[in-house]
N, C-alpha and C positions, 0 to 999 in steps of 0.2 A: 273698454273695460266695464264690466257690470258693477254697479254701485250698490252696497248694502246699507241697510239702516243700522244704527248703533245697537238698538235693542235686539234686533234679530241676530246680529253678529254675536252678541254676548250669549244669547240663548243657545246658539249652535255650538259654541265652544264648551258648554257644560257637558255635552255628550261626546266630546272628541276622543278621549282615551278609550272609553268603552267600545265605541264603534270600530276603531282601527284594530283593536285586539281581537274582537269577536268575529270579524268577517274575513279572516285569512283563510284561503282555500287549502284544505288538507292535501298533502302530497299523495293522494290515493290514485294510482294509475287508472283504474276503472272509472272513478269519479271524474277525473280530468278529461277522459275521452268523451264523456257525455256532455260536459259543459261547454257553452260557447265562450270564446275569449278573444279580445282584441289582440293585434299583433304585438310581439315582443322581440326586439333584436337580441339574439343570443350569442352571435359571434360576428366580429368585423375586423378589418385590417386596421393597423395603427394609423393615427392621424398623419404622421410623417412617414411615408412608405417609400423607402429607397429600393429600387429594383435593379436586378442584374441584367445588363443588356444582352447577355448570352442566353437567357432563359425566358420561357413564356411568362407573361405577366398574369398573376392571379390576384384578384381583388376580392376579398372575402366579404360575404354578407349573408348571414343565416338568421332566420326568424322562425318563431312558432306562433300559432294561433289556431282558433277553431271558428270558422273554416280556415284551411291553410292559406297563408297570405300569398298575394301576387306581388311581384317585384318589378321595379323600374329604377333607372339611374339618371342623374344629371351630371353633366361635365361642364365645368367652368360656369355654373349657374343656369345652363340651358339643358333641355331634354337631350339625352344621349340615345339616339336611335340605333339600337344594337343590330337590328335586322339589315340595315344598310351597309354594315361593315362585315364582310365575310370572314375577317380574321378574328372577330369577337363573338364568343358564344356565352350563353348563360347556362349553368348546370341545371339539370332537371330538378324540380321541387326545391330550388335554392335560388338565391340572388347572386351567387358568386360568379364573377366574370372571369373568363379565361381568354387572354389576348395572345394569339399565336403569332410569334415573330420569327418562326423557324425558316420562313421563306425569304428571309433577307430584309424584312421590314425593320426599320429603325425604331428602337424602343422610345426614343425621345419624341417621336411623333405622337405618343400617347401620354405624354406628360400633361398634368393638369390637376384640377380639384374635382374629385368625384364624391357624390353623395347617393346613398342607396335609400329607397323607399319601399316599405313593406305594408300592404293594405289589405284589409278585408271589409265586409260590410259594417263592422263594429268600430273601425278606426284606422289610422295610419301612423306607423312608426317610422322614424328616419334615423340614419346612421350619422356618425360624425362626418365632417368634411375631411376626406382622405386625400392628402396631397401626394401625388405620384411624381417622383423624380428619379431619373436614371442615375445610377452610380457612375462616377467618373474617376479614372486613374490616368491623368495626363502625363506625358513624358517630361523628363527634366529638360529645361531649356539649355541649348548649347551655350557653353561658356568656357572661356580659357581660364584655367586655375593656375595662377602663378605660384612658383615655390615660395615658401615662407621661411625666412631666416629669423630665428629668435635667439635672444640672448639668454643664457642660462640664468635662472632665478627670476626672470620677468614673467608676467602673466601673458596669456594668449587665449584668443577665442577663434575656433574654427567654425565658420558659418555653415549651416546646412541649407536653409531656405528652400524647402521642398516645394514642388508644384502643388497648388491648391486642388484638392480632390473632394469627392463627395462619396462617403463621409471622409473627414480629414485622415491623412495617413498616419501610421505608427512609425516613429523614427528610431533608428538604432545605428550604431557605428560598428564597422567590422573592417578586417584587413583583407588582403588579396586571397587569403586561404579560407575566407568565410568564417573566421573566428572572431568572436566579439572582442573588441578592444577592452583591456582591463580598465576599470574605473575605481576611484578611491576618493578619500577626502580631498586630495589634491586635484584629481582629474575627474570630471563628471559631466553628464549630459543635462542640459537645462530643459525646462518644459517646452521651450520653443524648438528644441532639437539641436541647438548649437552645442559644441563641445568646448567646455571651459577648463583652462589650466590655471590654477591659482598661482603656480610658479612652475616653469619648465625646467627639466633636467636634461642632461646630455642623453640619457637613455630614451628620451621622447623623440629622438631623431628617427624618422622612418618616412618612406615614400608611399605608404598605402593607408592613409587615413581616408576611409570611404564612408560616406553617409548614405544609408539605405532608407527608402520610404516604402512601407508595405501598406497597400490599400486593402483593407480587410474584406470588403464586399466582393471584390473580384479576385481576391487572393493573388494579386500581382505585386511584384517588387520592382521598384526603379532605383537606380543607383546614380550618385553624383560622381563626377570625375574625381579620381584619387587626388588627395592633397599631399604635397611633399613638404615635410617640415624638417628643417635642419637647425639643430640647437648648437650654438657656439658659445664658448666661454669668452671672457672679456678680451683677452689677447687675440683670440682667433677672429673675433668680429672686427676689431680695429685693423688687423692685418688684411682682412678680406675686403673691407669697405674703403680703405684709404686711397685705393686707386681711383675710386669714383668721386671722392670728395677732397681731392688735392691734399692728400696726406693729413687730413684732419682726424683727430681722435674723436670719432663720431659719438660714441656712447660714454666716453669718460671712464673713470676707474671705479665709480661707486654705483653704477646702474644695477648691478646684480647683487648688491648687498642686502642684508636682512632689513625688513621694513614693516611698519604697522599696516593693518588691514585697510582696504578700501573696497567698496561694493562694485562688482561688475554688473550684477543684476539685483535689484533695480538700480538705476543710475541717479534718480532724484532722492532727496532726503525723505520725502513723504510720498506715498502712493495710495491709491484707493482701489477697491475691489467690490464689484456688485455680484451677488450670488442669489439664486432663487432658493426658496424653502424646499427642502427635500433633495437638492442637488449636492454635489461634492465640491467643497471649497479647497482650492490648492493655492498656497502662497509659497513663493520661492525667494530665497536670498542666497546669492553666490558671491563670495568675497575672494579677493586676491591678496597676497601678502606672503612674507617669508619670515619665519616658517609658516606653513599652511595654517590659516586661522581656524578656530573652532566656532561652530554656529550654534546658538541657543535661541529659544523662543519663549515668549511669555505674552500674556494678554494684559494690557495696561488697565483695562476696565473690568477685570474679572479673572476667572480661571479658564484654562483650556479644558474642554470636555474630554477627560481621559478615556472614557469608554468608546468615544467616536473618533478620537484623534489618533493619528499615527505620523511618525517622522520618517521620511524617506530620503533617498539620495544622500546618505551620510549626513542626515540632519539638516540638509539644505532646503528641503521641502516639507511644509506642514500641510497635511491633508485632514480635513474634517468631513466625514460623510454624514448624510441625512441631516443637512443643515436646518436649524430652526431659527426663529427670531432672536432667541437668547444668544446666538453666536455672533450677532452684530457687535461692533465695537472696534477698538484700536488694538492691533497686535504689533509686537515689536520683535524684530530679529536682531541679534547681537553677534558680531564677528570679533574675535579677540585672539591675540597671541601675546607674547611677553613684551612686544613693543608698543602695544596700544589696543584700544577698543573702539569700534564704530557701531552706530545703531541705525536702524531704518524702521519707520513706523508705517503700518499698512492699515488704512481705515476701511473696514468691511461694512458694507450695507447689505441687508437682507431684505429682498422683496419676495413676494409670493404670488405665483400664478393661482388661479382659483382652486380650492380644494373643498371637498364635501364635509360639511358639518352634519347635515341630515339630508341625504339624497332622497328624491321622491320615490315613494313606494306605491305599487299597484293597490287599487282600492276596489273591493267587491261590496256592493250595497244591494239591499232589497228595495223595491219601490217604496217611496215615501220616507226612506231613511235618510240620515245625515252623515256626512263624512268630510274629511279634508285631505288635500295633498300638499305637503310642505316641501319647499326647496330652499335649504339654507346652506350657504357656501361662505367660506372664509377666503381671504387673500389680502395682498398689500400692493397696490391700493385696493379698497373694498370693491368686490365685483358688482357689476350691474346685473340684475335679474330680469330676463325676458321670458315671457310665456308664449307658447305656440299650442295650437290645437290641431291635431292631424296634419302637422307640418306647416300650418298657416299661422301668421301672427295672430294672437288671440283677439286683438282689437278688430281684425278683419274677419274673424270667424263668425259663424252664425250665432245669434244671441241665444242664451239659455237662461230662463228666469230662475233656475235652481242653482246657478253658478255665480259666485262672488269672488273677485280677485282682490286680495289685499297684499301687495308687495310680494313677499316670498311664499304666500299661502293662497290656495284656491279652496273655497268653502262650498260644499254641495249640500243643499237642504231640500227635502221632499223630492228626491230625484224620481224620474220616471224612466220607463224602459228605454226610451229614445235618447237618454243622456249618456249612453256608453260612448266613449271616445278615448283617443290616446293623446295625452298632453306632454309637451316637451318643455323642459326648463333649461335655459341657456344662461350660465353664469360666466361673465367675461370681464377681463381687465386687459391692460396693455401687454401682459405677459402670457396670456393664453385664455382658454375657455374650457368649460365643461358643458356637455350636453347629455341629458338623461331623459328617457321615455318613461312615463308612468300612466297606466290606463285606469279608467273608472269603468267597471263592468257592473251593470244593473241586472241582477238575476232575480227570478222568482222561482225558488226551488222548494219542494216539500222536504220535510226533515228526513234524514237518514242516520241510522246508527252504524258507525264504522267499526266498532269493537266486534271481534268474531263472536258468533252466537254460541251459547251453551259452554262457554269457557268455565273451567273449574279452578277456583282459587283455594289453596291449602295454606293453613296458618296454625301455629302452636298457640295453645291457651295463654292468655295474657299478653299476646303479641298483637301489634296493629295489623289490620287488614284493609286493603285498598282495592275496591271494585271499580273498574273503569267503564265509562260509557261515553266514548268519543262520538260526536255528532256533527252533522253539517246540514245546513238549510238556510234559505233566505226568504223571509226574515229569520233571524237567529232562533233556533228552537229553544223551548223551555223544557228542562229535564226534571222528571219526578221519579222517585223510587218506590217500589212495593216489595213486600216479602211474602212468599207463598201465594196468597190470593191478592186480588186487586181491590180488596174491601176498604183499605185505609192507606193513606200516604205515610211513608216513614218521615219522622221529624223528631227533633230534640235528641237528648242523650239516648244511647251512646253514639249517635250518628253525626257525622260532619259532612257537609255537602260542599264540593269545590266548584269553582266557576267553569272548569272544563267538563263538568258532568260527573266526575268521579265521586264515589261514596266511600267514606273512611270510617272504620270502627277502631278506636284507640286501643281498647283492651278486649280482645275477642274472648268469648266464652262459648261453652258447648251449645247453649241455647241459641247462639247466633248462626249456627250451621243451618243451611237450607238453600232454597231457591229464591233468587232476587230478580226483579224485573225493573229495567229502566225504560221509561216512556219519554220520547221526544215529540213535542208539539209546536207547530206554528200555524199561521192563518191558512196555510195551504194543505195541511194534513197532519198525520200522526205516524210514528214508527216506534217499535219497541224491541227489546232484546232481553234474553234470559241468561243469567250467569249463576254459578253455584259456589257456595262457600262451605268448606269443610274445616272444622276446628279440631285439631289433633291433640292427643295427650303428649306431654313433654317426655323426652328421653332422659332417664335418670340412672345413675349407678347406685344400686341398693347396697351392695357389699363391696366396698372399695378395697384395693390391695393394702396389706398391713406391713409394718416394719418387720424385717427379718434379719436374724443373725444366724449364719450357717458356717459350719466347718468346711475347710477346703476339701475338694473331691467328693462332697456330698451333693444331694439334690435339694432344690428348693422350688416352691410353687407360690405364685401370687394369684389371688382370686380377683374377679371383676364381674360381679353379678349385676345384670342390667334389666331395667324395665322400660318398655317403649310402647308406643301406640301399635296395636296389632296390624294396622294397615301399612305401616312403614317398615322397611327392611334395614336393620342397623348394620354398620360396618365397624368392627373392632380393630383398633390399631394400637400397637405397643411401641413405646419409645424408651431408649436408655439415654439418660442425660440430655433429653430433648433432641436426640438424633435417632435414626433408624437402628433397629436391633442389628447386632453383628450377623454377618452371613455365616452362621455356624449351626450345624445340625443339633447342637446341644440345646438350642432355644426352640421350644415347641409351643406354638400358640393354639389353644383350643377356643371354643366359643365363649367360655367364661373364665379362662385362666391362662397363665403363662408359667411353663415349667422349664427350669434350667437344670440340666444334669451335669454332674462332674464339675462342680463350681470351682473357678480359679480366682486368684486375687484380682484379676482384671475385670471380673464380673461385678465387683462392687460398684454401687452408684444408685442413682434415682431412676425408678421405673415408673412410667406413666401409661395409664390405660385411657384411650380416647375412643368414645363411641359416637359415630356420626350417622345421621339420617339425611334425607334430602332437605329437611327443614331446620334441624337443630343439632346440637352435640352436647356431650358432657364429658368430663375428664376427672381423673383422680390419680394421685401419685403415692409411692412408698419407697423407702430406701432399703438397700441390701448391704449388709456388712459381712465381709468374709473374714474368718479367724482361722488360726492354725489348728490342725487336727490334733486332738488329745491322744497321747501315746496309748496304745493298747497292746496286750500280749500278742506275740507273733502267732499267726494262724497259718497253717500250711494249706494252700489252695491248689486245686488241680483242675484239669479240664473236666467238663460235665460228662456224665454217661450219655449214651445215645438214646434218643426217644424210642419208645416201644409202642406196640399195639396200634399200628397205623391202620386206618379204615376209611374206605371211600363210600360216601352216601349221597343221596339226592342227585342222581345222575341227570344231566340235561344235555341238549345238543351241543352247547358250548360252555358248559360249566359243570363242576362237581364239588362236593363238600369233602374235605380231608380233616380227620381228627387223629390225635395221638396222645400218648401219655409221656410227660417229661421224665428224664432220668435224674439221678442224684447230681446236685450242683457242686459237691465237694468244696464247701466253704467259700464259694464265690458265686453270688447270685447270677442266675441266667438273665441275660439282657435281651436276647431275641432268639428266634428260631428262623432257620434258613431252609426254604423248600426248594428242592431241585427236581428236574425231570429228565427222562431219557426218551428220545424219539426212536422207537424200534423200527419204524418204517424208513426214515430218511437218514438218521445218524445213530445207528445202533452202537452202544458202548460208550457214547459221549454224554456226559451229564451237564445240564445247563441250569443256571440259577433262574428260578421263576419268580419268587417273591420273598419278602421278609415279614415276620409277624412279631409284634411286641411280646415281652416275656410273660405277660399275664394271660395271654390267649393260647389255647391248645386246639383251636379250630380255625380253618381257613377256607373261604369260598374262592375257588380257583377258576379264573376265566381261561378258556381253552380255545384252540384254533381247530378248524375242521381238518379232517384227513390226516390225523396224527395218532400214532400208537403210543400212548403215554404210560410211563412207569414213574412213580413218585418215591422220594425219600426225604427225610428231615434230619437236619443237624442242629444241635443246641450250641449257643455261644455264651460264654461268660468272660470275666476279666482276664482269665488265663488263656483262653483260646477256644477252638472249635472242638466239638465232640466227634467221635467216629460217626459215619453215616448210619442211619437206622436201616433195618431190613427193608427192601423195596416192597411197594404195594403190588397188587395184581395189575396186569396190563389193562388200560382203559382206552378203547378205540373210539374216536370221534368220526362221524360220517362226513363224506365229501360235501362240498358246497361251492357255489360260484366264487370266483376271486373277490376279495373285499377291496382290493386296491389295484391300481395299474402300475406299470413300470415308472420309475422316477427318472429325473435328470434327462428328459427327452430333449434331443438337440437335432437340428437340421442345418446342414451346411455343405457346400460343394467342395470337392477336392479337384475337379477338372471343370473346364468351361462348360461342359454339357452334362453334368450330373448333379445329384442331390443325395447326400449321405445322411440317412436317418439313423440315429443311435439312441440307446437307452440303457438304463441300469436294470438288469433283470430281477425278477422276484426270487426270493429264497424258497427252498422247498417248503418251509413252514408257511410262507405266504401264498403258495399255489392253491391251497384249499381243496385240491383234488387232483386226480390223474390227468394226463394228457395236456399239460400246460403248453400253450402256444401264445403267439402275439399277433394281433391283427394290426397291421401297419396301414394307415390311410393318409392320403395326401391329395391336394389340389392346389392349382395356382390361385393366389389371392386375387380377389376382385375380378376374376375371369368368369364368374357365374357358371362354372362347370361342376359336374358331379364328382363326388369323391372317388378316387381310385384306391383299391385296397388289395393287400396280399397278406396271407397268413403264413407265418414262419415259426419254427421251433428251434430251440437250442442255439440261437444266435443272439447277438446284441446289436446288430446293425443291419441295414438294408440299403442298397444302392439303387436309386432311380436314375436311369440313363436317358439320354436324348432330351434333356431339358434345355430351354432357352438360357442364354447367359445371364446370370445375376438377376433373377426375378424372384419376388417373394412367394413363398409357398406356405399353406396352412397344413400342419402335420398333426396326427393323433396316433397314439399307440395304446391298444387296449389288450388287457390280459383275457385269455379264453382258456377254459379247461373242459373236461368231458361233461361237466354238469351244466355250465352256462357261461355267458359272457360276464366280464367284470363290470364295474360302474362306468358311466359315461366318461370318456377321457377328456382331459383339457386340451385345448388347441394351442399349439406352439407355432410361432412364426419363424421361418428360416429362409435363407436365400440359397439359390442354386449357385454353382461355381462361378468364379470370376475368370475373365480372360485378360490378356495383356491390354493395356490401353492402346487404342488405335490411332491416336493423334498426339502430336507434340505441341507443347506450348508455343504460342505465336508472339511475334513482335518483341523479341528479346532485345533489351537495351541495357547498356552498361553506363553507369554514372559514377565517376570517380569522386569519392568523398575526400580522400587525401592520398598520400603516397603509399599507404599500407592498407587502405580500406576502399572497397568498391561496392556500390549498390546495384544490384541486378533487378531489372523489371521485366515482367513477362505478362502475357495475356493468358488467363486460365483456359484450360482445355474444355471443350463443350461437354456437358454432362453425359450426352449419349456416347461419346467416345471413350469414357472411362471404363465401361464394361465391368463394373465392380464398384467397390466402395473406395473412393479416392482417399489415399492415406497421406498424400503430400507430393512435394516436388523435390527433385534432387538436382543440384548444380554440380556438374563434374568440371573441374578446372585443374590446370597445371601451368607451371611456369616453363615456357618453351626455352627462353634464354634471356640473359641480361642484355640490356642495350649497350653495355660497356664491354669492350672486347677483352678486358682483363679480368672480368668477373664471371663466374659460372655458378649456376644453382642446380640443385637436385630437381629433376623434372618428374618426380613422383606425382601421380594424379591424386587429387583430393576431392572429397565429396562433402557438400553441405546439404542438410535435409531441412525442409521447411513444411509447415503444416498446410493442410489442403485449402484453408481459407486465405492463404497468403499469395500475393502476386508480386512480391518483391522480397529480396533478402540481401544480406550483406556478406561479403567475403572478407574475413579479417586476416591479419598477419601476412599480407602480401609483401613481396620484395620490391622495394622502390626501384625505379628506373629499369623495369623489366617488361618483357612481352609475355602476356598470358593468353591462353585460349580456354574457351569454355563451351559447354552445351548444357541444355536443360531437358529433363525428362519428367513426366508424371508417372507415379507408380500407385498400384493398388495392392491388394493382398496376394495377387498372382506374381506381380513383378513390375518391371519398368516398361513403359511404352517407348515408341520411337523418339529419337533425340532430335533436338533442333539443329539447324545448321551451326557450324562452329563459328563462334564469335571471338575475335581477337581484340585485345586492348593493351595499351601501354600505361604503366604506372609512372607518375612524374618523379622528378628528382626529390631527394631528401638530403638532410645533412649526412655526411659520411660516418662510417663507424670509427672505432678507435684504431690508430695506426698499429700495424702488426708488431712492431717493436720500436723502442726508443732507448738508446743507451749512450753513455759517455765512453768513447774509445781512446781518448788521449788527453793528456793534460800537460801544460807547460806553465812557465812562470806567470804569464799574463794571457793565456789562451786555453780554451778547451775545445776538443773536437767531438762532435756529436754525429751519430748515425741513426737512421730510422728506416723503416719499411712502410710501404703504402698500406692502407687499411684493407682487410680482407673484403669488407663490404663497402664499396665506394659509393653506392646509392646515387650515382650521377657522374657528371663529368668533373673530374678532380681539378680544381682551380689552383691549388697550392696548399701551403701549410702555414700555420701560425705558431710561432715560437715566442713564448713569454718567459722571462726569467727575472729573478731578483736575488739580492744577497740575503744571507742569514747570519746573524752575528752570534756570539757565544751565549746570549740570553734568548736565543731562538726568536728574536724580533726580525720581521721581514723588512727589506728595504724597498726602494721604489721599483715598481714593475715596469720592465722594458719589454717592448713587443717588436717582433721582426717577422715580416711576411717573406715566405720562401717559395720558389717556383715548384710546380708539381713534378718536374723531371729531375729534381735533385734528391739525393738520398743521404746527404751529409753536409755538414758545414763546420767551419772552425771560427769560433768567436775570439776576436783579438781585443787588445786593450782592456783586459779584465784586471781586477785587483789581485795581486799575489797573496798567497796564504789566506784565501777567502773561500768560504763555502757559498755555493750558488744552488738555487732551486729552480728547476725548469718545468714548464707546462707546454706540452706539444700536442697539437691537434691538426686534423686535415680539414679542408674547406671545399665545398661545392657552391653552386649558385645559390643554394638554399641557406648557406651559412656554415658555421664551424660545428664539427662533431665533438664528441667527448674527448677529453685530453688525457694523455699520460704524463705523469710527473716523475722527476728524477732529481737526484742531488749529486754534486761533485765539488771537489776542492782543488783550487789551483795549487801548484807546487810552491813550497816554502822558498823564500829568497835565499840564494846561494850564500850570501854573506852571513846568514844567520845559522847555517847548517855546519856543524862540526864534522871534520873528516871521520868517516866511519871505518873502523878496523875490526876485522873478525879475530878477536883475541883468542878465541877457542882453538885457533890453528897455529898460534904463535908458540915457539919452542920454550921461551922463558915461562910462559903461563903453564904449560904442561909440566915442566920441571918443578916449578913452585908447588903445584897441586900434588905432585908425587911425593915431595919432601914432607909436606904437611900430613899426608896420609900415613907415611912411615913413622913420623913422630907420634902421631896418635896411637898407632899400633904398639910402639915401645912403651908408652905410658900405660896402656891397658895391661900389658904383660907385667910391668913392675907392680901395678896395683894388685894384680891377681896374686903375685908372689907374696907381697906384704900381707895380704889378707889371710893367706894360708898359714903364715908364720905367727898370726895373732897380733901383728903390729897394726898401727893406724896410719893411714895415709892422710897427710894434712890438707885434704881437699877444702875443708871449711875455711882454713886460714887463707888458702890461695883465692878462694871465692871472695872472702872479705877484702883481700888485698886488691884484687883486680876487678871485682864486681861482675855481676851477671849481665852480659850484654843484652839479654832478653828483657830485663826489667829496668835497666838504667835509662834515664831520659836521654833522648836523642839530641845531640848537639846540632847547632845550626849548620856547622860545616858538614855534618853527615848527610845533609840534604842534597849534596852535590850529585850523588848518583841514585839515591833511594827514593826521594820524594816524587810522587806521581799525582797528577790531577787529570781527571777525565771531563772537566767542565766544558772544555772547548769541543769535546766530541760527543756531547749529548745529542741524540737525534731529534729533529724537529717533530713535535707531536703530530701524529697522523701521517708522517712522511715515511718513505721507504728507507732502508739502510743505505747510507751514502756510498757512492761508487768507490770512494777511497779505501773501502774495506774495513773501516773502523768498527769494532765490535765491543760489546760491554765487557769490561774486566771482571772476572769472578773473584771469589774470596780466597782462592788458593794461590799462595806466593810462588809455588814452584810449578805452576801450570805452564804448559807449552804455549798457551795463548799469550803469556807475557812476552814471549820471544817472537810472536807472530804479529803483535799489534803495533808495530812501528808505524809512525806517521807516514812513512814513504812506502808502506806495504801496498802492493797492488796485486791484481790477479789478471792472468791472461784471459782471452775470450773463452778458452775451454775450462776456466776455473782453476788453473794450476797456480801455485804460490810462487811469486817472483820477488818477495821481499828479502831483506837482509837485516842482520842485527844492527841496531842503531845505538849510538852512544848518547852522550849528554847533548841536550839542545837547550841553549840559553835563550830564554824569551822573557822579556820584561812584561809585567802585568800588574794589576792593582793588588795582587796577593803575593808579590815577591817573585822568587825564582820558580814559577810554576812550569811544569813540563807536561806536555800531553803525550810523551813517549814512554813506553814501558821500560823498566830497569834493564840495563844491558847485563851480560854475564859478569862484567867487572863489579857490579854492585854486590855480587855474592861474596866478595872479599870482606865486606863489612862484618859479616858474621864470624870471621876468624880473627878480628883485631881485638 
């Protein structure tokens, strides 16, 4: 190491800042091409480079320099001779290595530590040490996974323990159907990949807990053997295990009871974690307990950084990204439920691999100048700094008297041309290293002015002006400024000189305008450049808009008179309430005013005039207030009279002057004039609108087309309407001329595989400009370097070119031609000849089943040459040939799925499970489909079955019910049987214990015995396959009431005594009515009131308790269960009518045959004790009607 003297070192530091800033090389491409430069590494592979063993190995190393660098490599610290290994090549003009392992060579043979060197005559730059390692995805070790029997409520861990890979695999748990296993607060995957159950439930029983490991580098997935977990409750476990343990109650009675939390991960009370600065810190706490514990986190020695922290895995994982030293400390996770709380402390230590505080920067110096290269790095522990020169430790490098090394700084003083070199700084500690190249380039360059010459700067008076003079040179040039002549240097007010050579004038005045010259000098030469400053007058609004009050339906005008510099072009913009003016023709903007006609209430507001130039702007505002119109006497208005005295003057080839005299406006001012014309040559008798003229003008300069026989007329318009047309002018004929335009909408496309149809929109007669209109159609094959082929046609709008190759691009032009000359040069349009059917079918069609109703189809794209057109996509034709079950049939209509041309796979949805499908794939273009692939057949797997076709209760008895059902229409697999679940429903609609019964698949009915009499049951019935149970049907039924509780039922309506009694009562009522009628006619009074008082009105007397014998009715026991179907007993809701036939049909024993016919009978009293007394669920019998006559 070179040793400095203290005084010399202090002197050099005085110039440090100035030197580093001044000698940066500008990024001027032309300048950089001329300057020599030591090598600089621009791109390299990462330090830890994991390669894919299936692909060629590419180790990047790119560098720049002048002259261009030469490259070499070391491997494991020794020279790597590339020429001796035919499998290794170096890219031209690059140091990048390509190792070809396609011939069967193993990538692991090339593992090692590589370093690239780039050198030219000015120095040597080196890359990082690049460690090459082959990615590995080892297979899972063979192991026998025993079934796991767990007690309900206890904790459980399912180990994954994947094979160690490079890089480590990504772990996830799935089932046999490749569906992710659901996770929750109770069940979750740990950071180590194990699956943790805080407490197991019966529903956790399954035989397909599968741990998968995905190795990201090779995109391969390995799976562990499925784990079978069976969860038993206390009684089941003891019954299961007592045979193995001499009838011992193995788990006791309290093993599955609720309990306080304990930690499953970590297991110790205190743990520690080491993390590097900038990495991601992940801390995990998983607890078991019943009920499932809640996890919370806090930092004992501070706050958790909310912006960088996140809680994952249901709060079990705390992740902090971009870790800093402030994140060190003690963290606490807490698990709690209502039985207790447990804590775990994690001590986090933050270390730091080296990181840059101030990385070395390249240094450009002139001979005899001074500079420094600084290398400052942070880290924990503090990094060691090592210096290298051109890849050699600096203590072993050639001595340089201009160089002094001071720890992390190299000082250069009075450098010479031979001092150019590349220095490497290595900052390292136990957690990593940093390596950076920085060169010192000693240049002797004359000054150059980089600012473009003769640049013009424009500025407004009293605004600042900045004139630039960017320079480069070594030594650093000194810049001086002159104005007009070189007689005297500019200095003092009003000039300010910047370090980068720029000249600033704070307040520009007219006298500052002129030519300025900047001169750059150093010891090697001189350079100068001229720029110009123009000081402009400001833009000002001399007459701003003024406040206006206007009546509705009147006109208003705002003025905006502007003064600006003559050399600047102003732009005037008007705003209403700081927004654009409404898109309304009533708003007319002129150069110095805004006019609004027929003002409405909505036009009120603030109007702003803004005047802009390229340098400045000015604005002014005024408000408009709209008021109601003052009433005026009624005035009769009529349409105006027609204009008169039409005259044509100043005839030109394509224009003429038209003047006229307005007619009477009849009390309604004329608002405009409408000029019309007739073309006597092409459209005689048809008048066309030509232009409109404002009301104040009576002259119009008309622009005309060639080869037209014009006749003009004028109409006046006022608020009432149009006038009659004026008398027409004399005919004015324009001479023919060449067409001004060509046909529009030119297109070229094929309709057959060997033609090209060229079409266009023809010109109108007015556009033809002369007689003999034709079209010159020209075409040639694009990029074929052939001459144009042309044909001239007339009175057509398309032309067909035959014999073309299939689907090739053509250049097409269509030009208008008449008897005078050709039209303008036509534009070229690109089109394609016709398409043909694709000649090839997609290849390598493969079917991958996603699930029982979804298949994914893969194919290889057709070759581009076989498309013979523009590929529009692929079609998959598929149909269901038959079901794999002999009892099920499907419609075999063919279906088609279409996919975009860039797709080589697609999905077929909505398939029938357990079926055989066939398919083929075609490619199609605009012509149609190509040949089909060979037919592929595939079978969809089983799924759960559909709902049974029917389920009903067909018979009931005192303690039994008979059920019938039909198999599902969609079996979706091999039918394994049926599942019947049932439970009781009491009068409060509460459900009883659910019973379950498995039934064979060949049964279609069952009778349930030993049921409770007089009880309602609810049934749930579903079919089963190997995949599980399908959706269920539900039904309700009631067992028959106990015979001892049922009164003998008699149909009294057929009894003779009842018929005689009813007849006598009817006769008695008739006699009473006759007597009442006679009494009333004789003027007497019938003592009805006294009889009513004596006997009372049965309708309003309170009902006695004895009267409830036949009349009282309660439907409480027959309320249907919420959400259930109407019970099969036939009970329906009683309505409000007392004499409804429903009352006679709602007997508790009422039933319906299978065809729906009524088989009930009238029922009498039914005594049933209950909490509310003599309640009866039966409707009143006909005997109850007797109460109304008592």
